[in-house]
C-alpha positions in Angstrom: 18.3 -34.9 11.8 14.9 -34.6 10.2 13.4 -31.1 9.8 10.4 -30.4 12.1 7.1 -30.8 10.3 5.4 -27.4 9.5 3.0 -26.0 12.1 -0.5 -27.1 11.4 -3.6 -25.3 12.7 -7.3 -25.7 12.0 -9.4 -22.5 12.5 -13.1 -23.4 12.7 -16.5 -21.8 12.8 -15.6 -18.5 11.2 -17.8 -16.1 9.4 -15.5 -15.8 6.4 -15.1 -13.0 3.9 -12.7 -14.8 1.6 -12.9 -12.4 -1.4 -12.8 -15.4 -3.7 -14.6 -14.7 -7.0 -18.1 -15.9 -7.6 -20.1 -14.6 -4.7 -20.4 -11.3 -2.8 -17.6 -10.9 -0.4 -16.6 -14.5 -1.1 -18.8 -15.2 1.9 -18.9 -18.5 3.8 -21.2 -18.5 6.8 -19.6 -21.3 8.9 -16.1 -21.7 7.5 -12.9 -23.5 8.4 -9.3 -22.7 7.4 -6.5 -25.3 7.6 -3.1 -23.7 7.9 0.1 -25.6 7.4 3.3 -23.6 7.9 2.7 -20.2 6.2 0.2 -21.5 3.7 -3.6 -22.1 3.6 -4.0 -25.7 2.7 -7.8 -25.8 2.7 -10.6 -23.2 3.0 -14.3 -23.9 2.9 -17.5 -24.7 4.8 -16.8 -26.3 8.2 -19.2 -29.1 7.3 -17.1 -30.0 4.3 -13.8 -30.5 6.1 -11.7 -33.1 4.3 -10.9 -36.4 6.0 -7.4 -37.3 7.0 -6.3 -34.1 8.6 -2.8 -34.5 10.2 -2.5 -35.9 13.7 -1.6 -33.3 16.4 -3.5 -30.6 14.5 -4.1 -27.6 16.8 -7.7 -26.4 16.7 -8.9 -22.9 17.2 -12.7 -22.4 17.6 -13.5 -18.9 16.4 -17.1 -19.0 17.7 -18.5 -17.2 14.7 -16.0 -14.4 14.7 -15.4 -12.6 11.4 -12.3 -13.5 9.4 -10.9 -11.4 6.5 -7.7 -11.5 4.6 -4.9 -9.5 6.2 -5.1 -5.9 5.1 -2.6 -4.6 2.6 -1.5 -1.0 2.6 -0.3 -0.6 -1.0 1.0 3.0 -0.9 2.9 4.5 2.1 5.9 6.7 2.8 6.7 5.4 6.3 10.4 6.3 6.4 11.1 10.0 7.0 12.2 12.5 9.6 10.3 15.3 11.2 6.7 16.4 10.6 4.9 19.2 8.8 2.3 20.3 11.3 3.3 24.0 10.6 2.4 23.6 7.0 -1.0 22.2 8.0 -1.6 25.5 9.8 -0.3 27.5 6.7 -2.8 25.7 4.5 -5.6 26.6 6.9 -4.5 30.2 6.6 -4.9 30.1 2.8 -1.6 28.7 1.4 -2.0 26.0 -1.2 0.1 22.8 -1.4 1.8 24.2 -4.5 2.5 27.5 -2.8 4.2 25.8 0.1 6.2 23.5 -2.2 7.5 26.4 -4.3 8.5 28.3 -1.2 10.9 25.5 -0.2 8.5 23.7 2.1 6.6 20.6 1.3 8.6 17.6 0.4 11.9 19.5 0.6 11.4 20.3 4.3 11.0 16.6 5.0 14.1 15.9 2.9 16.1 18.1 5.2 14.8 16.4 8.3 15.3 13.0 6.8 18.9 13.7 5.8 19.6 15.0 9.3 18.2 11.9 11.1 20.3 8.9 12.0 19.5 5.5 10.5 18.4 4.3 14.0 16.1 7.3 14.5 14.5 6.7 11.1 14.0 3.0 11.9 12.4 3.6 15.3 10.0 6.3 14.0 9.0 4.1 11.0 8.6 1.0 13.3 6.2 2.9 15.5 4.2 3.9 12.4 4.3 0.3 11.0 3.0 -1.1 14.4 0.1 1.3 14.3 -0.9 -0.1 10.9 -0.4 -3.7 12.1 -2.6 -3.2 15.1 -5.5 -2.7 12.7 -4.9 -5.9 10.8 -2.3 -4.8 8.2 0.0 -7.7 7.3 1.6 -6.3 4.1 2.8 -2.8 3.4 4.5 -1.0 0.6 7.1 1.6 1.7 8.5 4.2 -0.7 11.8 6.2 -0.5 11.8 9.7 -1.8 12.7 11.8 1.2 16.5 11.4 0.9 17.1 12.5 -2.7 20.8 11.8 -2.6 22.4 8.5 -3.5 23.3 7.7 0.1 20.1 8.9 1.7 17.8 7.1 -0.7 19.7 3.9 -0.2 19.5 4.2 3.6 15.8 4.9 3.6 15.3 1.8 1.5 17.5 -0.2 3.9 15.5 1.0 6.8 12.3 -0.3 5.1 14.0 -3.6 4.4 15.0 -3.8 8.1 11.3 -3.3 9.1 10.5 -6.4 7.1 13.2 -8.4 8.8 12.5 -7.3 12.4 8.7 -7.0 12.4 6.1 -9.7 11.6 5.2 -7.7 8.5 5.8 -8.2 4.8 7.4 -5.0 3.4 7.6 -4.2 -0.3 10.1 -1.4 -1.1 9.7 1.1 -3.9 12.4 3.5 -5.1 10.9 7.0 -5.4 14.0 9.2 -6.0 11.9 11.0 -8.7 9.7 12.5 -5.9 10.9 16.1 -5.9 13.9 18.2 -7.1 16.4 18.6 -4.3 17.8 22.1 -3.7 21.3 21.2 -4.9 19.8 20.4 -8.4 17.6 23.6 -8.6 17.0 24.4 -12.2 18.6 21.1 -13.3 15.8 18.6 -13.3 17.2 16.6 -16.2 20.6 16.3 -14.5 18.9 15.1 -11.4 17.0 12.4 -13.3 20.4 11.3 -14.8 21.7 11.0 -11.2 18.6 9.1 -9.9 18.9 6.6 -12.7 22.4 5.8 -11.8 21.4 5.3 -8.1 18.7 2.9 -9.2 21.2 0.4 -10.5 23.1 0.4 -7.2 19.8 0.0 -5.2 18.8 -2.9 -7.4 22.3 -4.6 -7.1 22.1 -4.2 -3.3 18.6 -5.9 -3.2 16.9 -2.8 -1.8 14.1 -2.3 -4.3 11.1 -4.2 -5.5 9.5 -1.5 -7.8 10.1 2.1 -9.1 7.8 5.1 -8.8 7.8 8.7 -9.9 5.8 11.9 -9.2 4.6 13.1 -12.6 2.9 16.5 -12.1 3.3 20.2 -12.2 5.4 20.3 -9.0 7.0 16.9 -9.8 8.6 15.7 -13.0 7.5 15.9 -16.7 6.3 12.9 -18.6 9.5 12.8 -20.6 11.6 12.7 -17.4 9.3 10.1 -15.9 9.6 7.9 -19.0 13.4 7.9 -18.7 13.0 6.6 -15.1 10.7 3.9 -16.3 13.0 2.9 -19.1 15.9 2.5 -16.6 13.7 0.5 -14.2 12.5 -1.9 -16.9 16.1 -2.4 -18.2 16.8 -3.7 -14.7 13.7 -5.9 -14.7 11.9 -3.8 -12.1 8.1 -3.1 -12.3 6.9 0.6 -12.2 4.2 2.6 -10.5 3.2 6.2 -10.8 1.9 9.1 -8.7 -0.4 10.3 -11.5 -3.0 12.9 -12.2 -3.2 14.2 -8.6 -3.0 17.9 -9.2 -3.4 18.1 -13.0 -3.7 15.8 -16.0 -0.2 15.2 -17.4 -1.3 12.0 -19.3 0.9 10.2 -16.8 -1.5 7.3 -16.4 -1.4 6.5 -20.2 2.4 6.8 -20.0 2.6 4.4 -17.1 0.2 2.0 -18.8 2.4 1.8 -21.8 5.1 0.5 -19.5 2.6 -2.0 -18.0 2.7 -0.3 -14.6 1.4 -2.2 -11.6 -0.5 0.8 -10.5 -1.3 4.5 -11.0 -2.1 6.3 -7.7 -4.2 9.4 -6.7 -5.9 10.0 -10.1 -8.2 12.9 -9.3 -7.6 14.4 -12.7 -7.6 11.1 -14.7 -8.9 11.4 -18.2 -10.9 8.9 -20.3 -7.8 8.2 -22.3 -5.9 7.4 -19.2 -8.7 5.1 -18.0 -8.7 3.2 -21.3 -5.0 2.8 -21.2 -5.0 1.5 -17.7 -7.8 -1.0 -18.5 -5.9 -2.3 -21.5 -2.7 -2.7 -19.4 -4.4 -4.2 -16.3 -3.0 -1.4 -14.2 -4.6 -0.9 -10.8 -6.0 2.4 -9.7 -4.9 3.2 -6.2 -7.1 5.8 -4.6 -5.9 7.8 -1.7 -8.8 9.3 0.2 -6.6 10.5 3.1 -4.7 12.9 0.9 -8.0 14.0 -0.8 -9.4 14.8 2.6 -6.2 16.4 4.1 -5.6 18.7 1.1 -9.3 19.6 1.0 -9.6 18.6 -2.6 -12.9 18.8 -4.4 -12.3 16.9 -7.6 -12.9 13.2 -7.0 -11.3 10.4 -9.0 -13.6 9.1 -11.8 -14.8 6.1 -9.9 -17.8 5.2 -12.1 -15.7 5.4 -15.2 -13.1 3.2 -13.6 -15.8 0.7 -12.7 -17.3 0.8 -16.2 -13.8 0.1 -17.8 -13.1 -2.8 -15.4 -10.1 -1.1 -13.8 -9.3 -2.7 -10.4 -9.5 -0.2 -7.6 -7.3 -0.3 -4.5 -7.3 1.9 -1.4 -4.3 2.9 0.7 -3.3 5.3 3.5 -0.6 7.2 1.5 0.9 7.8 5.0 3.3 10.7 4.7 4.0 13.8 6.7 2.7 16.4 4.3 -0.6 15.3 2.8 -1.8 12.2 4.6 -0.4 11.8 8.1 -2.9 8.9 8.7 -2.1 5.5 10.2 -5.5 3.8 9.9 -6.3 1.8 6.8 -9.8 1.1 8.4 -10.4 4.9 8.3 -9.5 4.8 4.6 -12.3 2.3 4.1 -14.8 4.7 5.5 -13.4 7.7 3.6 -13.4 5.7 0.3 -17.1 5.0 0.8 -18.1 8.5 2.0 -15.9 10.6 -0.3 -15.6 8.4 -3.4 -18.9 6.5 -3.1 -17.3 3.1 -3.2 -19.5 0.3 -1.8 -18.1 -1.3 1.4 -17.3 -4.5 -0.6 -15.4 -2.4 -3.2 -13.5 -0.6 -0.5 -12.6 -4.0 1.2 -11.4 -5.5 -2.1 -9.3 -2.3 -2.4 -7.3 -3.2 0.8 -7.1 -7.0 0.0 -7.2 -8.6 -3.4 -6.7 -5.4 -5.5 -4.1 -4.0 -3.1 -2.1 -7.3 -3.6 -2.4 -6.9 -7.3 -1.1 -3.3 -7.1 2.0 -4.7 -5.5 2.4 -7.6 -7.9 1.7 -10.1 -5.2 -0.4 -13.1 -6.3 -0.1 -15.1 -3.1 -2.3 -13.0 -0.8 -5.4 -10.8 -0.6 -7.8 -13.8 -1.0 -8.4 -16.6 1.5 -8.1 -19.7 -0.6 -6.1 -22.9 -0.7 -2.5 -22.2 -1.8 -2.5 -18.6 -0.6 -0.4 -17.2 2.1 -1.9 -17.6 5.6 -2.3 -13.9 6.4 -5.7 -13.1 8.0 -7.4 -11.1 10.7 -10.1 -12.1 13.2 -12.5 -9.4 14.1 -15.1 -8.8 16.8 -17.8 -8.1 14.2 -20.5 -10.0 12.2 -19.7 -8.6 8.8 -16.9 -6.5 7.2 -19.3 -3.8 6.2 -19.4 -2.9 9.9 -15.7 -2.0 9.8 -16.2 0.3 6.8 -19.2 1.9 8.6 -17.5 2.7 11.9 -14.7 5.2 12.2 -12.7 6.5 15.1 -13.1 3.3 17.1 -9.8 1.6 16.4 -10.9 -2.1 16.6 -7.9 -4.4 17.2 -8.2 -7.8 15.6 -6.3 -11.0 16.2 -3.8 -11.1 13.4 -2.2 -14.1 11.8 0.8 -13.4 9.6 2.4 -16.2 7.7 0.5 -18.8 9.7 1.6 -17.4 13.1 -0.6 -15.4 15.4 1.2 -12.1 16.2 0.9 -9.8 19.1 0.6 -6.1 18.2 1.1 -3.3 20.7 
């Protein structure tokens, strides 16, 4: 029996922000996209459609609707138990993020709630969060572990993330973040904990649970020397690395990560010129997280102009997590990146498309061009700058993921 031919659809008369290089926004005023299976076979002006398109081709007339690549959220912590609303109140009463963490709150409180939750409870909660992102056009998401901090709990959080990718029309990239915080059973023994986390990593890799490895290198996280040991173990397994770097202080983490050819360094409020230079040389993406900047009421901004001048690609992500960025709107992050960090709307949009894909090591998405994955969103708007300008309105686009239009709740 012959296999069925791949689905073939022609989407016509779009106002297209392709993010191809060469023009602002990669803009095509009256565009067409030919999709075959899960791949874009042709993208260009509608007037230049190639001859000989396949018989039986379905045609969708978009009537000048805006089309962008599917959004990519390149830094989230979607799998966890509980919440930290009480800590939000404590911070408003004067406690700092560091004060709360050192008193046993912060990440450790989420660890306790996560360990106590069943696999199914973790999945259902994470699925609700993922669907909220999908409703705003997200087609790819990175999900970190880091709230289990035991061998079994880290593995099951990664397994929940993998299940999300199987059961939802969503690409999920998983990142092992066991080096997120020191669990209470290892109090005063950070080096012993790093030893343990390194052994868990081999098992996670063997089980197919992990795509990349991350660490939190900061005053309330792990030292550069401990972080480097994690990176060395990851690279021995052939896994790329990422880093929570320079969020609360300058630990020279970005330069360390760049030496290991990190995909990205994330946060970066305290990034130094030396760190910027190292990232530029390594091709490491700067992932800026305006939700955490806002929620923690930070005042020191990432050095955006210096990153621009050095040619470091800039991505934007929600950093969804229960303690410092309980946000599930990547569109809101576009607006915050513009208002807080002074990115242009096009820079912010490139930060959730082409540069976000690069931060995840994915070369097949983030740009609408022939040969790329057919992930895109259709918006009731004339130009993408409108979606960076508005906030709090929750526009719901039509979403095509892997060539299929999906229905989001």
